[in-house]
N, C-alpha and C positions, 0 to 999 in steps of 0.2 A: 139260159136263163131260167127254165122251169126248174130245173135242178137246183139251182141258187135259192129259188123261192121254196121248194120244198124244203131244203136244208134249213133255211131260215125259220120256217115254220115248226120244224122239229126242234130246232133249237129253242124257240119261244116255248114250245108244248113241254119240253124237258125242264125248262127253267121254272114254268108254273107248277109242273108235277112235283119238283123239289120245294117249293115254297110251301106247297099243300103238305107234304110229308113232313116238313119241318115245323108245321103247326100242330104236330102231334105230341104226345109226351115223349116220344122215344128220340125227338131232337130238343127237347127242352133244355137248356143250358142251366136251368136254376135246379137243382136236385136236391135242396133241402126238403126234409121230410115233416109232416105235422102229426104230432102224436097229442092228441087231447087238448088241442089248442097251444102246444107248444112248438114253435119252430126249432127244429133240430138241424144245425147248419150241416151241410155235406161233408166236409172235413173231419167234423167230429164223430159222425157215424161210419165216416169210411176208415178213421183211424182204428176205431174199436173194433171194426171188422177185420182188419188186418191181424188183430189179436184173437181173432176168433169168438168175438162176442156181438151179439146182434143187439146193439144200443138201443134201438126204438122198441123191439120186445121187452128188453129190461125194464125201460121205463113204462111201457104198457102195465106189466106185471106189477110194478110199483105202485101205479095207480090202482090197480085192483086191491090193494093192500098187503102183497106178499112181502112180509118183513125182510126176508132174506135178499129179495129182489131189490128191494129199497137200499138195504146196506151195501148191496154190489154197486147199485146204481150211483149211490151218493159219492162212494170211494174208488170208483172206477179210474178216476185219474191218478190215484196214488199207485195203481198196479201196471196200468195200460196206457196212459196218457203223458206220463211224465216223460221229459225230454226237451221241454220247452214247447213253444208254439202257442200260437192264439187260441187253439182249440181246449187246451186245458181251462183257460179263463171262459171259455164259450160255454164249457162243461159247468163250471160253477154257476154261471148265469141260468143255465137251465135247471139246476138244483133249486135256485130261487125261485123261479117260474114254477115249479113244481109245488113249492111251499105254497104260493100265492093261491095256487088253485084248490090243493088240498086242504089247506089250513095248519096253522101251528099246532093246534092239539094233535091232529092226526100225526103229523111229523114227529113231535115229542114223543107220543105214546109208542111209535114204531122204533124210535131211535134211541129210547132211554137206557138201553144197555150198553151203550156205546160210551166207553171210559174216558177217552181222549177230548175232554169237551173242549180245551182250548184249540186244538187243531180244528174241530168241526166249526167253531165260532170263526177262526181265520178264513175257512173256506167260505163260509157264507158272507162275511165282510167282503171278501174280494170279489166275490160272485155279484153282490149287489153293487159294487163301485164297477166293474166290468158291464154290468147290465145297464148302468144308468149312463156311463161316458164312453162306452165301446173301447175302453183302453183302462189302464190302471192309473189312478190320479195319485196314489200313494197315502191318502189320508182316509182309509177305510174302517179306522179303529171303531167308530161308533155306527156303523151302518146298521148292523143286525140289532143294537139296542133301539134305533129309531123305526126300523121296518119291522121288526119280528119281535116284541116286547117280551112276549111269554117266552119264546125260544131262548132269548137273551137271558131272561131270568132262569131258566133251566140250565144253561150253560155256565153261569157264573156263579151257581150254588150247588150245595151238594143235594138238594131236593128237587123231585119233579113237581110242578104247579098241578093243581087239583085239576081232575078231568071233568069239572062241573062246567 
C-alpha cells in the first residue's frame, strides 16, 4: 500500500510539474509574433522562413525606414507566399496595418518608384477586406479609396501627392 501511495504521489507531482512547465513560453501554443504592435500570424512567418526570409526582421527594417526592406516586405507574397492559402491574405492585412501605423505619406514616399500601381491598389483593397472580415468578401474595390485616400489618389494618378 505504501508503494501505491508513493506512486500516486509521484504521479501527482509529475502532473503538477508538467502543468508548471507548460505555463512557460516553450509550451505556449500561440506562436504568433508581435512586431511594433502588429500581430504576425505563425503560419505567415513560418512560410516565409521556409523560403529563407525572416519575415519579422524584414518588417522591423521596414518600420525603420529601409526602403528596400519595405519593397521586399510589401511584395513578399508575390515571390514566396503564392500558391494559395490564407497566409497570402494575412500578409496583405499586415501591410495594411503597417500603413496605419507608419502613415500614408511615409508609405507613398517609400513606394513612389513602384510602377505597377494597379497591382498595389489590388493588394491593399484585398488586405483591407481580409482584415475587416477575416475572409474575402469580393467587393473590395473601394476599400483603399475609403481607408487611405492619399494612397488611393497616388495610385490612381500619375503624380505623387505633396509631402506637406
